[in-house]
Structures are given as structure tokens and as C-alpha cells.
C-alpha atoms as one frame of an Amber mdcrd trajectory, in Angstrom:
protein
  16.219 -22.384 -19.398  12.455 -21.917 -19.706  10.941 -19.079 -17.993   7.814
 -19.453 -15.945   4.615 -17.493 -17.039   3.852 -14.622 -14.772   1.226 -15.205
 -12.188  -1.887 -13.292 -12.549  -3.172 -11.397  -9.412  -6.934 -10.624  -9.336
  -8.139  -7.691  -7.232 -10.878  -7.928  -4.765 -12.918  -5.610  -7.087 -13.103
  -8.370  -9.776 -16.890  -9.412  -9.908 -19.993  -9.810 -12.132 -22.293  -6.990
 -12.285 -25.700  -6.248 -13.723 -26.497  -2.835 -15.163 -29.765  -2.153 -16.696
 -30.368  -5.879 -16.979 -27.189  -6.494 -18.605 -24.503  -8.665 -17.213 -20.883
  -8.074 -17.318 -17.810  -9.753 -15.806 -15.437  -7.044 -14.531 -11.841  -8.325
 -14.105  -9.134  -6.185 -12.479  -5.693  -7.780 -12.238  -1.992  -7.501 -12.725
   0.838  -9.869 -13.169   3.520 -10.796 -10.869   6.170  -9.042 -12.923   4.269
  -5.669 -13.584   2.758  -3.519 -10.839   0.089  -1.801 -13.118  -3.524  -2.985
 -12.999  -5.571  -3.693 -15.958  -9.413  -3.439 -16.323 -11.138  -6.014 -18.482
 -14.975  -6.027 -18.976 -16.642  -8.966 -20.735 -20.131  -8.711 -21.933 -22.651
 -11.421 -22.656 -21.428 -11.984 -26.221 -17.804 -12.498 -25.050 -16.635  -9.209
 -26.179 -13.666  -7.868 -24.121 -13.332  -4.011 -23.326  -9.855  -3.790 -21.956
  -8.103  -0.496 -20.435  -4.492  -1.096 -19.953  -2.626   1.861 -21.474  -1.580
   3.226 -19.247  -2.088   0.780 -16.541  -3.701   1.752 -13.303  -1.572   2.450
 -10.301  -4.037   0.619  -7.997  -7.048  -1.556  -8.345  -9.417   1.025  -6.691
  -8.520   3.331  -9.575  -9.190   0.725 -12.176 -12.736   0.233 -10.493 -13.198
   3.981 -10.472 -12.511   4.077 -14.345 -15.173   1.485 -14.821 -17.670   3.448
 -12.731 -16.769   6.568 -14.649 -17.153   4.811 -18.037 -20.678   3.703 -17.036
 -21.564   7.070 -16.016 -20.284   8.876 -19.125 -21.091   6.273 -21.815 -23.642
   3.920 -20.251 -23.590   0.267 -21.019 -23.005   1.062 -24.774 -19.260   1.377
 -23.925 -19.030  -2.342 -23.551 -20.710  -3.410 -26.855 -19.478  -3.027 -30.397
 -21.684  -1.493 -33.030 -23.147  -4.747 -34.217 -24.068  -5.762 -30.644 -25.568
  -2.516 -29.959 -27.880  -2.948 -33.099 -28.686  -6.482 -31.953 -29.773  -5.169
 -28.529 -31.495  -1.973 -29.787 -29.235   0.326 -27.956
């Protein structure tokens, strides 16, 4: 018997954002078999920053975590060291 892939459920908080002229795709989602929400941020180079351990109890908590990360670390949080050097961050 082949099991179906779990369905991805995207939050209404999923969106593209621009911060200091840098664009990011912010996805907040869960699967149909697990109640925890995952935060995933993709930068313009295609690099993903994923926060899923532990998963968030609600999508608004994942969004708040994104906002807090921006406040505390700035956009550097979403770039690796090589990308930061390339951008002069």
C-alpha cells in the first residue's frame, strides 16, 4: 500500500517582503499530519533559513519569530557568510 504525501498547509502570513532593499520569500506552513508550524525564509540567492525545531504552536508565533530575528540580527540572519561578503554586509 502506497501512502499519500502529506498536504502542505500554508499560513496567511506567507508572503514576499522587502527589508532594506532586500527581497525575501517568507513561508509559514505545516503538514496535514503534523500540527507544528515551520518558518522558512528564502533570500534572493535561493538560500533557505528554516526554523522548525521546535515547530511553532501557531502561525502567528512563527511570524513573530521572523520579526524578532529581523529586529535582533537584521537581514544578515538570512544570508550565509559568502553572501554577506558579496553584498558588503
